TIDRENVO-30413 format. One record per atom (N, C-alpha, C): z, y, x; atom name. Coordinates in steps of 0.1 Angstrom, whole numbers, plus 5000, padded with zeros to 4 digits. Layout:
<<Z Y X> 'CA'>
...
END
This chain:
<<5004 4990 5015> 'N'>
<<4998 4998 5005> 'CA'>
<<4998 5013 5014> 'C'>
<<4991 5022 5002> 'N'>
<<4990 5031 5011> 'CA'>
<<5007 5047 5005> 'C'>
<<5007 5051 5023> 'N'>
<<5016 5061 5016> 'CA'>
<<5016 5075 5018> 'C'>
<<5017 5086 5013> 'N'>
<<5008 5099 5020> 'CA'>
<<5021 5111 5019> 'C'>
<<5023 5117 5022> 'N'>
<<5033 5126 5023> 'CA'>
<<5034 5138 5020> 'C'>
<<5032 5150 5007> 'N'>
<<5031 5160 5002> 'CA'>
<<5049 5164 5003> 'C'>
<<5059 5166 5011> 'N'>
<<5068 5176 5014> 'CA'>
<<5077 5165 5006> 'C'>
<<5086 5168 4991> 'N'>
<<5096 5156 4992> 'CA'>
<<5083 5150 4978> 'C'>
<<5079 5150 4978> 'N'>
<<5070 5137 4972> 'CA'>
<<5060 5126 4983> 'C'>
<<5059 5114 4971> 'N'>
<<5055 5104 4983> 'CA'>
<<5041 5100 4977> 'C'>
<<5034 5097 4979> 'N'>
<<5017 5089 4968> 'CA'>
<<5018 5075 4972> 'C'>
<<5022 5063 4966> 'N'>
<<5015 5047 4970> 'CA'>
<<5011 5047 4964> 'C'>
<<4998 5044 4971> 'N'>
<<4986 5040 4962> 'CA'>
<<4975 5027 4968> 'C'>
<<4984 5016 4955> 'N'>
<<4976 5003 4957> 'CA'>
<<4956 5000 4953> 'C'>
<<4950 4993 4969> 'N'>
<<4937 4997 4966> 'CA'>
<<4926 5013 4961> 'C'>
<<4931 5017 4975> 'N'>
<<4929 5030 4975> 'CA'>
<<4911 5032 4974> 'C'>
<<4902 5018 4979> 'N'>
<<4893 5026 4976> 'CA'>
<<4885 5022 4971> 'C'>
<<4890 5009 4967> 'N'>
<<4886 4999 4952> 'CA'>
<<4886 5006 4944> 'C'>
<<4894 5005 4940> 'N'>
<<4896 5010 4921> 'CA'>
<<4913 5022 4927> 'C'>
<<4918 5029 4931> 'N'>
<<4928 5035 4934> 'CA'>
<<4941 5038 4921> 'C'>
<<4950 5035 4924> 'N'>
<<4963 5033 4914> 'CA'>
<<4971 5039 4921> 'C'>
<<4982 5047 4917> 'N'>
<<4989 5059 4921> 'CA'>
<<5002 5059 4917> 'C'>
<<5008 5054 4925> 'N'>
<<5027 5055 4919> 'CA'>
<<5035 5070 4930> 'C'>
<<5046 5070 4923> 'N'>
<<5049 5083 4933> 'CA'>
<<5069 5081 4934> 'C'>
<<5069 5084 4945> 'N'>
<<5086 5084 4946> 'CA'>
<<5085 5105 4953> 'C'>
<<5099 5104 4945> 'N'>
<<5102 5118 4944> 'CA'>
<<5116 5121 4950> 'C'>
<<5121 5119 4962> 'N'>
<<5132 5124 4972> 'CA'>
<<5143 5140 4970> 'C'>
<<5146 5131 4965> 'N'>
<<5162 5141 4963> 'CA'>
<<5174 5139 4975> 'C'>
<<5184 5143 4971> 'N'>
<<5196 5144 4983> 'CA'>
<<5204 5129 4984> 'C'>
<<5200 5128 4968> 'N'>
<<5213 5110 4964> 'CA'>
<<5205 5103 4963> 'C'>
<<5185 5101 4962> 'N'>
<<5178 5087 4960> 'CA'>
<<5171 5097 4958> 'C'>
<<5157 5080 4953> 'N'>
<<5151 5087 4953> 'CA'>
<<5137 5080 4934> 'C'>
<<5134 5089 4934> 'N'>
<<5128 5087 4919> 'CA'>
<<5116 5087 4913> 'C'>
<<5112 5072 4909> 'N'>
<<5103 5064 4915> 'CA'>
<<5091 5072 4897> 'C'>
<<5081 5078 4898> 'N'>
<<5072 5083 4895> 'CA'>
<<5063 5065 4892> 'C'>
<<5062 5064 4873> 'N'>
<<5051 5055 4875> 'CA'>
<<5056 5038 4885> 'C'>
<<5047 5026 4881> 'N'>
<<5058 5017 4888> 'CA'>
<<5043 5007 4886> 'C'>
<<5031 5014 4884> 'N'>
<<5022 5004 4895> 'CA'>
<<5016 4997 4892> 'C'>
<<5011 4991 4896> 'N'>
<<5002 4971 4890> 'CA'>
<<5010 4959 4892> 'C'>
<<5019 4947 4892> 'N'>
<<5026 4932 4889> 'CA'>
<<5029 4941 4909> 'C'>
<<5019 4938 4909> 'N'>
<<5013 4932 4934> 'CA'>
<<5022 4942 4933> 'C'>
<<5022 4958 4931> 'N'>
<<5026 4969 4936> 'CA'>
<<5043 4973 4946> 'C'>
<<5052 4958 4931> 'N'>
<<5057 4960 4938> 'CA'>
<<5070 4962 4950> 'C'>
<<5061 4951 4957> 'N'>
<<5062 4948 4975> 'CA'>
<<5064 4963 4981> 'C'>
<<5049 4969 4982> 'N'>
<<5045 4980 4985> 'CA'>
<<5058 4993 4980> 'C'>
<<5062 4995 4969> 'N'>
<<5072 5003 4963> 'CA'>
<<5084 5001 4972> 'C'>
<<5089 4987 4976> 'N'>
<<5104 4981 4979> 'CA'>
<<5102 4984 4997> 'C'>
<<5094 4984 4999> 'N'>
<<5091 4991 5012> 'CA'>
<<5087 4997 5023> 'C'>
<<5085 5016 5010> 'N'>
<<5081 5025 5013> 'CA'>
<<5101 5035 5004> 'C'>
<<5102 5027 5001> 'N'>
<<5112 5030 4995> 'CA'>
<<5120 5026 5012> 'C'>
<<5124 5019 5012> 'N'>
<<5131 5007 5023> 'CA'>
<<5129 5024 5042> 'C'>
<<5116 5026 5042> 'N'>
<<5106 5030 5049> 'CA'>
<<5114 5046 5053> 'C'>
<<5117 5051 5040> 'N'>
<<5122 5062 5032> 'CA'>
<<5138 5061 5037> 'C'>
<<5148 5052 5035> 'N'>
<<5157 5047 5040> 'CA'>
<<5167 5049 5023> 'C'>
<<5161 5058 5012> 'N'>
<<5173 5060 5002> 'CA'>
<<5167 5050 4984> 'C'>
<<5174 5051 4982> 'N'>
<<5178 5037 4975> 'CA'>
<<5170 5048 4957> 'C'>
<<5163 5042 4952> 'N'>
<<5155 5042 4939> 'CA'>
<<5165 5044 4930> 'C'>
<<5167 5056 4923> 'N'>
<<5180 5058 4915> 'CA'>
<<5178 5061 4905> 'C'>
<<5158 5070 4902> 'N'>
<<5156 5066 4884> 'CA'>
<<5147 5061 4891> 'C'>
<<5139 5058 4875> 'N'>
<<5128 5058 4874> 'CA'>
<<5116 5060 4865> 'C'>
<<5108 5068 4869> 'N'>
<<5103 5077 4854> 'CA'>
<<5087 5072 4850> 'C'>
<<5081 5070 4837> 'N'>
<<5068 5069 4834> 'CA'>
<<5066 5080 4828> 'C'>
<<5053 5078 4830> 'N'>
<<5044 5092 4822> 'CA'>
<<5041 5083 4818> 'C'>
<<5027 5067 4808> 'N'>
<<5030 5066 4796> 'CA'>
<<5036 5050 4799> 'C'>
<<5028 5044 4791> 'N'>
<<5031 5028 4794> 'CA'>
<<5020 5016 4792> 'C'>
<<5008 5023 4800> 'N'>
<<5000 5015 4804> 'CA'>
<<5001 5009 4817> 'C'>
<<4992 4997 4814> 'N'>
<<4997 4981 4818> 'CA'>
<<4997 4991 4838> 'C'>
<<4990 4994 4839> 'N'>
<<4986 5002 4857> 'CA'>
<<4997 5012 4860> 'C'>
<<5000 5013 4848> 'N'>
<<5019 5024 4855> 'CA'>
<<5026 5018 4854> 'C'>
<<5035 5007 4846> 'N'>
<<5050 4992 4843> 'CA'>
<<5040 4983 4849> 'C'>
<<5035 4983 4855> 'N'>
<<5033 4965 4863> 'CA'>
<<5050 4962 4868> 'C'>
<<5049 4969 4876> 'N'>
<<5054 4970 4889> 'CA'>
<<5077 4962 4882> 'C'>
<<5076 4976 4869> 'N'>
<<5085 4983 4868> 'CA'>
<<5100 4968 4866> 'C'>
<<5097 4953 4862> 'N'>
<<5105 4941 4860> 'CA'>
<<5108 4941 4875> 'C'>
<<5103 4941 4885> 'N'>
<<5105 4934 4897> 'CA'>
<<5110 4951 4904> 'C'>
<<5108 4962 4898> 'N'>
<<5121 4972 4906> 'CA'>
<<5129 4971 4902> 'C'>
<<5129 4968 4890> 'N'>
<<5150 4975 4880> 'CA'>
<<5154 4959 4889> 'C'>
<<5148 4949 4891> 'N'>
<<5159 4937 4894> 'CA'>
<<5156 4942 4909> 'C'>
<<5155 4947 4917> 'N'>
<<5163 4951 4929> 'CA'>
<<5167 4971 4930> 'C'>
<<5164 4972 4926> 'N'>
<<5179 4985 4915> 'CA'>
<<5186 4990 4906> 'C'>
<<5189 4972 4906> 'N'>
<<5197 4971 4891> 'CA'>
<<5201 4987 4884> 'C'>
<<5210 4994 4895> 'N'>
<<5216 5010 4887> 'CA'>
<<5203 5019 4885> 'C'>
<<5192 5019 4891> 'N'>
<<5185 5027 4887> 'CA'>
<<5178 5032 4870> 'C'>
<<5179 5038 4862> 'N'>
<<5181 5045 4846> 'CA'>
<<5163 5056 4847> 'C'>
<<5156 5042 4839> 'N'>
<<5146 5046 4832> 'CA'>
<<5140 5052 4826> 'C'>
<<5134 5053 4826> 'N'>
<<5127 5074 4815> 'CA'>
<<5116 5067 4811> 'C'>
<<5112 5074 4800> 'N'>
<<5095 5072 4791> 'CA'>
<<5101 5081 4773> 'C'>
<<5093 5089 4776> 'N'>
<<5087 5091 4763> 'CA'>
<<5097 5084 4748> 'C'>
<<5096 5087 4743> 'N'>
<<5101 5075 4730> 'CA'>
<<5089 5078 4720> 'C'>
<<5079 5082 4718> 'N'>
<<5066 5076 4715> 'CA'>
<<5068 5067 4724> 'C'>
<<5060 5064 4734> 'N'>
<<5051 5058 4743> 'CA'>
<<5062 5047 4745> 'C'>
<<5076 5045 4747> 'N'>
<<5088 5038 4748> 'CA'>
<<5081 5022 4728> 'C'>
<<5070 5031 4717> 'N'>
<<5070 5022 4710> 'CA'>
<<5058 5009 4716> 'C'>
<<5047 5022 4727> 'N'>
<<5042 5006 4730> 'CA'>
<<5046 5002 4740> 'C'>
<<5056 5000 4748> 'N'>
<<5061 4991 4757> 'CA'>
<<5063 4980 4744> 'C'>
<<5068 4977 4735> 'N'>
<<5068 4975 4724> 'CA'>
<<5057 4958 4718> 'C'>
<<5046 4970 4719> 'N'>
<<5032 4963 4715> 'CA'>
<<5029 4968 4707> 'C'>
<<5036 4984 4699> 'N'>
<<5035 4989 4688> 'CA'>
<<5017 4998 4687> 'C'>
<<5009 4994 4685> 'N'>
<<5001 5011 4685> 'CA'>
<<4998 5014 4675> 'C'>
<<5008 5015 4661> 'N'>
<<5001 5021 4649> 'CA'>
<<5006 5038 4652> 'C'>
<<5001 5044 4644> 'N'>
<<4999 5061 4648> 'CA'>
<<5011 5069 4637> 'C'>
<<5009 5085 4637> 'N'>
<<5019 5088 4634> 'CA'>
<<5012 5094 4621> 'C'>
<<5014 5101 4608> 'N'>
<<5008 5102 4604> 'CA'>
<<5002 5116 4605> 'C'>
<<5007 5130 4616> 'N'>
<<4999 5136 4625> 'CA'>
<<4992 5136 4637> 'C'>
<<4990 5121 4640> 'N'>
<<4987 5124 4647> 'CA'>
<<4966 5126 4649> 'C'>
<<4962 5123 4662> 'N'>
<<4948 5120 4652> 'CA'>
<<4944 5105 4654> 'C'>
<<4936 5103 4648> 'N'>
<<4941 5088 4635> 'CA'>
<<4932 5081 4646> 'C'>
<<4932 5074 4658> 'N'>
<<4916 5075 4666> 'CA'>
<<4928 5062 4670> 'C'>
<<4918 5049 4674> 'N'>
<<4929 5038 4680> 'CA'>
<<4934 5035 4694> 'C'>
<<4946 5032 4700> 'N'>
<<4957 5039 4710> 'CA'>
<<4945 5027 4720> 'C'>
<<4936 5033 4731> 'N'>
<<4927 5024 4739> 'CA'>
<<4941 5020 4745> 'C'>
<<4937 5009 4760> 'N'>
<<4937 5009 4767> 'CA'>
<<4949 4996 4773> 'C'>
<<4950 4990 4776> 'N'>
<<4959 4975 4777> 'CA'>
<<4976 4986 4782> 'C'>
<<4980 4971 4772> 'N'>
<<4992 4975 4771> 'CA'>
<<5005 4961 4775> 'C'>
<<5015 4965 4780> 'N'>
<<5024 4949 4788> 'CA'>
<<5023 4939 4779> 'C'>
<<5025 4926 4776> 'N'>
<<5023 4910 4769> 'CA'>
<<5038 4910 4768> 'C'>
<<5045 4913 4792> 'N'>
<<5051 4899 4791> 'CA'>
<<5070 4908 4797> 'C'>
<<5062 4921 4793> 'N'>
<<5076 4936 4806> 'CA'>
<<5087 4933 4799> 'C'>
<<5099 4930 4808> 'N'>
<<5114 4927 4800> 'CA'>
<<5121 4943 4801> 'C'>
<<5114 4948 4809> 'N'>
<<5124 4959 4810> 'CA'>
<<5122 4971 4798> 'C'>
<<5131 4978 4801> 'N'>
<<5129 4990 4786> 'CA'>
<<5133 4999 4791> 'C'>
<<5135 5010 4781> 'N'>
<<5135 5023 4788> 'CA'>
<<5156 5029 4786> 'C'>
<<5166 5033 4798> 'N'>
<<5173 5041 4793> 'CA'>
<<5176 5050 4784> 'C'>
<<5166 5054 4783> 'N'>
<<5166 5073 4782> 'CA'>
<<5152 5073 4778> 'C'>
<<5149 5080 4764> 'N'>
<<5142 5088 4761> 'CA'>
<<5142 5096 4762> 'C'>
<<5130 5106 4770> 'N'>
<<5125 5120 4773> 'CA'>
<<5117 5126 4759> 'C'>
<<5126 5137 4763> 'N'>
<<5118 5148 4748> 'CA'>
<<5110 5165 4762> 'C'>
<<5108 5167 4753> 'N'>
<<5106 5187 4763> 'CA'>
<<5114 5189 4771> 'C'>
<<5114 5193 4780> 'N'>
<<5122 5203 4790> 'CA'>
<<5136 5192 4794> 'C'>
<<5135 5182 4792> 'N'>
<<5142 5171 4800> 'CA'>
<<5145 5172 4815> 'C'>
<<5156 5176 4826> 'N'>
<<5153 5178 4833> 'CA'>
<<5161 5153 4841> 'C'>
<<5148 5156 4850> 'N'>
<<5154 5143 4858> 'CA'>
<<5153 5146 4876> 'C'>
<<5164 5153 4880> 'N'>
<<5169 5156 4890> 'CA'>
<<5160 5167 4889> 'C'>
<<5156 5164 4899> 'N'>
<<5148 5181 4904> 'CA'>
<<5132 5185 4894> 'C'>
<<5127 5173 4883> 'N'>
<<5124 5174 4883> 'CA'>
<<5116 5177 4865> 'C'>
<<5110 5184 4864> 'N'>
<<5107 5190 4851> 'CA'>
<<5099 5182 4838> 'C'>
<<5104 5178 4821> 'N'>
<<5095 5165 4817> 'CA'>
<<5085 5179 4806> 'C'>
<<5073 5174 4806> 'N'>
<<5068 5180 4797> 'CA'>
<<5061 5171 4791> 'C'>
<<5058 5175 4779> 'N'>
<<5046 5163 4769> 'CA'>
<<5032 5169 4772> 'C'>
<<5027 5157 4775> 'N'>
<<5011 5163 4774> 'CA'>
<<5003 5146 4772> 'C'>
<<5005 5143 4758> 'N'>
<<5000 5138 4750> 'CA'>
<<4982 5138 4753> 'C'>
<<4978 5126 4745> 'N'>
<<4958 5124 4748> 'CA'>
<<4954 5111 4754> 'C'>
<<4960 5112 4767> 'N'>
<<4958 5094 4771> 'CA'>
<<4959 5089 4763> 'C'>
<<4978 5090 4760> 'N'>
<<4988 5081 4750> 'CA'>
<<4995 5089 4743> 'C'>
<<4992 5094 4732> 'N'>
<<5001 5098 4722> 'CA'>
<<5018 5095 4727> 'C'>
<<5025 5094 4734> 'N'>
<<5033 5095 4743> 'CA'>
<<5032 5107 4757> 'C'>
<<5024 5111 4766> 'N'>
<<5022 5109 4780> 'CA'>
<<5029 5122 4779> 'C'>
<<5037 5120 4790> 'N'>
<<5041 5128 4798> 'CA'>
<<5038 5132 4811> 'C'>
<<5044 5145 4818> 'N'>
<<5044 5149 4828> 'CA'>
<<5052 5154 4838> 'C'>
<<5053 5158 4852> 'N'>
<<5062 5161 4854> 'CA'>
<<5059 5170 4866> 'C'>
<<5069 5182 4868> 'N'>
<<5070 5194 4875> 'CA'>
<<5080 5192 4881> 'C'>
<<5077 5191 4900> 'N'>
<<5088 5196 4909> 'CA'>
<<5092 5210 4905> 'C'>
<<5109 5211 4902> 'N'>
<<5106 5227 4903> 'CA'>
<<5108 5231 4916> 'C'>
<<5110 5223 4924> 'N'>
<<5113 5230 4942> 'CA'>
<<5102 5233 4946> 'C'>
<<5093 5231 4943> 'N'>
<<5074 5231 4947> 'CA'>
<<5065 5235 4938> 'C'>
<<5069 5233 4922> 'N'>
<<5061 5240 4913> 'CA'>
<<5049 5225 4916> 'C'>
<<5048 5213 4924> 'N'>
<<5046 5199 4924> 'CA'>
<<5045 5190 4909> 'C'>
<<5031 5192 4905> 'N'>
<<5031 5183 4890> 'CA'>
<<5027 5170 4889> 'C'>
<<5031 5160 4888> 'N'>
<<5025 5146 4886> 'CA'>
<<5019 5145 4874> 'C'>
<<5009 5145 4866> 'N'>
<<5003 5147 4855> 'CA'>
<<4999 5129 4847> 'C'>
<<5003 5119 4855> 'N'>
<<4998 5104 4851> 'CA'>
<<4986 5111 4849> 'C'>
<<4983 5099 4837> 'N'>
<<4966 5097 4833> 'CA'>
<<4960 5108 4829> 'C'>
<<4965 5121 4826> 'N'>
<<4962 5137 4820> 'CA'>
<<4954 5141 4826> 'C'>
<<4951 5140 4835> 'N'>
<<4941 5140 4846> 'CA'>
<<4937 5132 4850> 'C'>
<<4929 5129 4862> 'N'>
<<4921 5125 4875> 'CA'>
<<4914 5131 4880> 'C'>
<<4912 5124 4896> 'N'>
<<4909 5131 4911> 'CA'>
<<4903 5121 4914> 'C'>
<<4896 5111 4911> 'N'>
<<4893 5104 4918> 'CA'>
<<4874 5101 4911> 'C'>
<<4863 5107 4916> 'N'>
<<4849 5103 4916> 'CA'>
<<4848 5125 4906> 'C'>
<<4855 5124 4917> 'N'>
<<4857 5144 4905> 'CA'>
<<4871 5142 4896> 'C'>
<<4876 5159 4900> 'N'>
<<4882 5162 4890> 'CA'>
<<4882 5161 4876> 'C'>
<<4893 5149 4866> 'N'>
<<4885 5157 4848> 'CA'>
<<4894 5150 4843> 'C'>
<<4891 5159 4828> 'N'>
<<4904 5159 4820> 'CA'>
<<4908 5141 4818> 'C'>
<<4914 5141 4811> 'N'>
<<4908 5124 4799> 'CA'>
<<4905 5125 4792> 'C'>
<<4898 5114 4791> 'N'>
<<4885 5119 4784> 'CA'>
<<4871 5124 4788> 'C'>
<<4872 5131 4803> 'N'>
<<4855 5133 4806> 'CA'>
<<4859 5128 4812> 'C'>
<<4847 5112 4811> 'N'>
<<4835 5105 4817> 'CA'>
<<4832 5112 4826> 'C'>
<<4839 5103 4837> 'N'>
<<4832 5104 4849> 'CA'>
<<4819 5095 4861> 'C'>
<<4809 5093 4855> 'N'>
<<4801 5075 4858> 'CA'>
<<4808 5066 4864> 'C'>
<<4811 5077 4882> 'N'>
<<4813 5065 4890> 'CA'>
<<4830 5062 4889> 'C'>
<<4840 5069 4881> 'N'>
<<4849 5059 4878> 'CA'>
<<4854 5066 4862> 'C'>
<<4851 5059 4854> 'N'>
<<4847 5059 4839> 'CA'>
<<4864 5056 4827> 'C'>
<<4869 5050 4844> 'N'>
<<4881 5035 4834> 'CA'>
<<4885 5046 4824> 'C'>
<<4896 5057 4827> 'N'>
<<4906 5066 4832> 'CA'>
<<4894 5071 4814> 'C'>
<<4886 5072 4812> 'N'>
<<4880 5076 4796> 'CA'>
<<4880 5066 4787> 'C'>
<<4877 5057 4794> 'N'>
<<4878 5039 4785> 'CA'>
<<4888 5043 4779> 'C'>
<<4905 5040 4782> 'N'>
<<4916 5044 4784> 'CA'>
<<4919 5052 4776> 'C'>
<<4914 5067 4771> 'N'>
<<4920 5077 4761> 'CA'>
<<4925 5075 4754> 'C'>
<<4935 5076 4740> 'N'>
<<4932 5079 4730> 'CA'>
<<4927 5090 4727> 'C'>
<<4931 5104 4724> 'N'>
<<4927 5118 4721> 'CA'>
<<4920 5122 4724> 'C'>
<<4905 5128 4735> 'N'>
<<4901 5136 4739> 'CA'>
<<4907 5147 4734> 'C'>
<<4906 5153 4720> 'N'>
<<4910 5168 4714> 'CA'>
<<4925 5171 4724> 'C'>
<<4938 5156 4718> 'N'>
<<4949 5161 4719> 'CA'>
<<4950 5164 4740> 'C'>
<<4936 5158 4742> 'N'>
<<4941 5156 4758> 'CA'>
<<4937 5173 4762> 'C'>
<<4929 5175 4758> 'N'>
<<4922 5188 4761> 'CA'>
<<4931 5203 4764> 'C'>
<<4942 5196 4751> 'N'>
<<4954 5206 4746> 'CA'>
<<4963 5203 4759> 'C'>
<<4964 5197 4760> 'N'>
<<4971 5187 4772> 'CA'>
<<4974 5198 4785> 'C'>
<<4960 5195 4790> 'N'>
<<4952 5201 4806> 'CA'>
<<4955 5217 4801> 'C'>
<<4956 5225 4792> 'N'>
<<4953 5237 4787> 'CA'>
<<4964 5242 4793> 'C'>
<<4979 5233 4790> 'N'>
<<4995 5238 4785> 'CA'>
<<4995 5235 4798> 'C'>
<<4992 5224 4805> 'N'>
<<4994 5220 4820> 'CA'>
<<4990 5229 4828> 'C'>
<<4978 5239 4829> 'N'>
<<4975 5248 4836> 'CA'>
<<4987 5257 4839> 'C'>
<<4991 5258 4826> 'N'>
<<5002 5271 4824> 'CA'>
<<5006 5267 4833> 'C'>
<<5013 5257 4839> 'N'>
<<5020 5259 4847> 'CA'>
<<5019 5257 4865> 'C'>
<<5001 5267 4863> 'N'>
<<5001 5270 4882> 'CA'>
<<5003 5261 4890> 'C'>
<<5002 5245 4892> 'N'>
<<5013 5241 4896> 'CA'>
<<5005 5246 4908> 'C'>
<<5009 5244 4921> 'N'>
<<5006 5239 4937> 'CA'>
<<5002 5231 4941> 'C'>
<<5001 5218 4935> 'N'>
<<4998 5208 4939> 'CA'>
<<4998 5194 4925> 'C'>
<<4985 5188 4922> 'N'>
<<4982 5184 4913> 'CA'>
<<4985 5172 4916> 'C'>
<<4991 5161 4913> 'N'>
<<4993 5143 4923> 'CA'>
<<4989 5143 4900> 'C'>
<<4984 5125 4905> 'N'>
<<4978 5119 4892> 'CA'>
<<4976 5100 4893> 'C'>
<<4974 5094 4881> 'N'>
<<4976 5080 4885> 'CA'>
<<4960 5073 4892> 'C'>
<<4948 5083 4892> 'N'>
<<4941 5080 4899> 'CA'>
<<4931 5087 4907> 'C'>
<<4937 5089 4921> 'N'>
<<4932 5097 4932> 'CA'>
<<4942 5106 4943> 'C'>
<<4934 5117 4948> 'N'>
<<4938 5123 4956> 'CA'>
<<4946 5135 4952> 'C'>
<<4961 5130 4963> 'N'>
<<4968 5150 4956> 'CA'>
<<4956 5159 4963> 'C'>
<<4960 5171 4947> 'N'>
<<4950 5186 4952> 'CA'>
<<4960 5193 4956> 'C'>
<<4957 5200 4965> 'N'>
<<4963 5215 4971> 'CA'>
<<4957 5224 4960> 'C'>
<<4966 5233 4959> 'N'>
<<4963 5244 4947> 'CA'>
<<4950 5246 4946> 'C'>
<<4951 5236 4934> 'N'>
<<4941 5232 4918> 'CA'>
<<4940 5234 4905> 'C'>
<<4947 5252 4909> 'N'>
<<4946 5258 4894> 'CA'>
<<4926 5256 4888> 'C'>
<<4926 5266 4898> 'N'>
<<4911 5269 4903> 'CA'>
<<4899 5254 4892> 'C'>
<<4900 5241 4902> 'N'>
<<4888 5233 4899> 'CA'>
<<4903 5234 4887> 'C'>
<<4915 5228 4881> 'N'>
<<4914 5227 4865> 'CA'>
<<4909 5233 4858> 'C'>
<<4912 5251 4864> 'N'>
<<4901 5257 4846> 'CA'>
<<4889 5256 4850> 'C'>
<<4881 5248 4858> 'N'>
<<4865 5242 4854> 'CA'>
<<4862 5228 4850> 'C'>
<<4870 5223 4851> 'N'>
<<4871 5207 4838> 'CA'>
<<4879 5206 4830> 'C'>
<<4886 5219 4828> 'N'>
<<4885 5223 4814> 'CA'>
<<4874 5229 4804> 'C'>
<<4870 5239 4813> 'N'>
<<4852 5245 4808> 'CA'>
<<4843 5236 4804> 'C'>
<<4843 5226 4817> 'N'>
<<4837 5217 4810> 'CA'>
<<4834 5210 4806> 'C'>
<<4851 5206 4800> 'N'>
<<4856 5195 4789> 'CA'>
<<4852 5197 4772> 'C'>
<<4860 5209 4775> 'N'>
<<4853 5224 4759> 'CA'>
<<4838 5225 4755> 'C'>
<<4830 5225 4764> 'N'>
<<4814 5225 4761> 'CA'>
<<4814 5209 4754> 'C'>
<<4821 5201 4760> 'N'>
<<4813 5191 4744> 'CA'>
<<4818 5183 4732> 'C'>
<<4825 5194 4730> 'N'>
<<4833 5194 4717> 'CA'>
<<4824 5204 4710> 'C'>
END
């Protein structure tokens, strides 16, 4: 598993050349917060990264419940039994395999793979404005109904899950990039994703870190461009 560091943020990437799947470790004084749990086979790399940094994983926060973001959750939780697990209340339903929609939501099918054998469940259901260490929770639905992003308030780095991608060029969730279309294939509501992208832009992030693709420094101008591009398709 490849590890790239930007300040207190460590990007861990499985299959970086073929099909990059990212998760992140955020370093705090008293330990590490893991953002997403990648694939089942990513557990060993995540545990080795924590050992290299030299701190325990004390929090596990999930941007959404797709299987490429929760795959190693059970194994990480086994290794760090006291770690607190967080996800939005909305996507906690996906963890249980419930794809039903609420009346106020876009009535399009929820897409993407959800775990069928996952044992671990969240200890805490996150909502807008909640804090996990230095991270501010931001509701950013679209890829899934309960997707969340996290802003490190120390550096203004934004970890956005699949709200955007940077593989094969930056794009909003649902805006298909021909060389890496998979996040678009798994997106539930393009309209909702576009609203969330506009919202995330408003935080003026200093760095954008996503589920698929490289981290981007000073991403605001590029975010503006891809939002405008996606707007033109409606």
